[in-house]
C-alpha positions as CSV (number, residue, x, y, z in Angstrom):
1,M,-20.5,-2.3,-10.5
2,T,-21.8,0.7,-8.5
3,Q,-21.0,4.3,-9.5
4,L,-18.7,4.7,-6.5
5,N,-16.7,1.5,-7.4
6,K,-16.5,2.7,-11.0
7,Q,-15.0,6.1,-9.8
8,V,-12.4,4.3,-7.7
9,S,-11.6,2.0,-10.6
10,D,-11.2,5.0,-12.9
11,V,-8.8,6.7,-10.5
12,I,-6.8,3.5,-9.9
13,S,-6.4,2.9,-13.7
14,D,-5.0,6.4,-14.0
15,L,-2.4,6.1,-11.1
16,Q,1.3,6.1,-11.9
17,F,4.1,4.7,-9.7
18,G,5.1,7.3,-7.1
19,D,1.8,9.4,-7.1
20,L,1.0,10.6,-3.7
21,I,-2.5,9.4,-2.9
22,E,-5.0,9.4,0.0
23,V,-7.2,6.3,0.2
24,S,-10.4,6.2,2.2
25,W,-11.3,2.6,3.0
26,M,-13.2,0.4,5.3
27,D,-11.0,-1.9,7.4
28,A,-11.9,-5.1,9.1
29,S,-12.1,-4.8,12.8
30,E,-11.9,-6.9,15.9
31,A,-13.4,-6.5,19.3
32,T,-14.2,-8.5,22.4
33,G,-17.2,-8.1,24.7
34,P,-20.9,-7.4,24.2
35,L,-22.1,-5.9,21.0
36,K,-23.1,-2.3,21.5
37,G,-25.1,-0.3,19.0
38,G,-24.3,-2.6,16.1
39,H,-21.6,-0.2,14.7
40,F,-19.1,-2.2,12.8
41,D,-17.8,0.1,10.1
42,T,-14.1,1.0,10.6
43,S,-13.2,4.0,8.4
44,V,-9.5,4.5,7.7
45,Q,-7.6,7.2,5.9
46,S,-4.2,6.1,4.5
47,V,-1.8,8.5,2.8
48,G,1.2,7.1,0.8
49,Y,3.0,6.7,-2.5
50,F,1.3,4.4,-5.0
51,L,3.6,1.4,-5.7
52,G,1.1,-0.8,-7.7
53,L,-1.6,-3.3,-7.6
54,K,-1.2,-6.9,-6.4
55,G,-3.4,-10.0,-6.3
56,K,-5.1,-12.2,-8.7
57,R,-8.3,-13.2,-6.9
58,T,-8.6,-10.0,-4.8
59,R,-6.9,-6.9,-6.2
60,H,-5.1,-4.7,-3.7
61,V,-3.6,-1.2,-3.8
62,V,-0.1,-1.1,-2.4
63,I,1.2,2.2,-1.0
64,A,4.4,3.2,0.8
65,K,3.3,5.2,3.9
66,E,6.6,6.0,5.4
67,V,10.0,6.2,3.8
68,V,13.1,6.3,6.0
69,D,16.6,7.1,4.6
70,D,15.3,6.3,1.1
71,E,15.8,2.6,2.0
72,N,13.4,1.5,4.7
73,F,9.7,1.9,4.4
74,H,6.3,1.0,5.8
75,Y,3.7,0.1,3.3
76,N,-0.1,-0.8,3.2
77,V,-1.8,-3.4,1.1
78,I,-5.5,-2.3,0.8
79,P,-8.2,-4.5,-0.9
80,V,-9.7,-2.5,-3.8
81,A,-13.2,-3.7,-2.8
82,M,-12.9,-1.9,0.6
83,I,-11.8,1.4,-1.0
84,V,-14.5,4.2,-0.7
85,K,-12.5,7.0,-2.4
86,I,-9.0,7.7,-3.7
87,T,-7.7,11.3,-4.1
88,V,-4.4,12.1,-5.9
89,Q,-2.6,14.6,-3.8
90,R,0.4,15.0,-6.2
91,R,1.6,13.2,-9.3
92,N,5.2,11.8,-9.4
93,A,5.9,12.8,-5.9
94,L,9.0,10.6,-5.1
95,K,12.6,11.7,-5.1
96,P,14.5,10.0,-8.0
97,R,16.6,7.8,-5.6
98,T,13.7,6.8,-3.6
99,K,11.7,6.0,-6.6
100,R,14.5,3.7,-7.9
101,V,14.6,1.8,-4.5
102,L,10.9,1.5,-4.3
103,K,10.6,0.3,-8.0
104,K,13.1,-2.5,-7.2
105,F,11.0,-3.5,-4.2
106,A,7.8,-3.4,-6.3
107,Q,9.2,-5.6,-9.0
108,R,10.7,-8.3,-6.7
109,V,8.6,-8.2,-3.6
110,I,5.0,-7.0,-4.2
111,P,4.1,-10.4,-5.9
112,K,5.2,-12.2,-2.6
113,L,3.6,-10.0,-0.1
114,R,1.6,-11.6,2.7
115,K,-0.9,-10.0,5.1
116,K,1.5,-10.1,8.0
117,D,4.1,-8.1,6.2
118,G,4.3,-4.3,6.6
119,W,7.8,-3.1,7.0
120,A,10.7,-3.6,4.5
121,Y,14.3,-3.1,5.4
122,K,17.2,-2.9,3.0
123,R,20.3,-4.7,4.4
124,F,23.4,-6.2,3.0
125,N,24.6,-9.7,3.5
126,R,28.3,-9.0,4.3
127,S,29.5,-12.6,3.4
128,K,28.1,-12.3,-0.1
129,R,27.9,-8.6,-0.5
130,K,24.4,-9.0,-1.7
131,E,21.3,-6.9,-0.9
132,V,18.7,-8.7,1.1
133,T,15.2,-7.5,1.9
134,Y,13.8,-8.4,5.5
135,F,10.2,-8.0,6.7
136,A,9.1,-7.4,10.3
């Protein structure tokens, strides 16, 4: 493990649910046309609330990037191996109600996340008066 990966690993192990973090990471990219200059690195900065880790074979950091009305949110799932740096901006940064909603999401849904997911909406099934989570 390189020194940089150890630093990232140390920060991740210290993160708590709801910490506001900035993640610098290298994303996969896609292009068409001729190769020009051989530049393939795609550096990304993502800022959001830490929700947890997912994955068995490949570990991922899950962050909520946007929270709308404490119920709808946009999240990122970032492979740990692609992370260059994590900076904690603020500890325990979520409002209590938002934290409760996101904790329920994290407990039920994070284990089932797929790459194509990204938005989660809280809606109610009127016929059964039961909460249902949809993904776009």
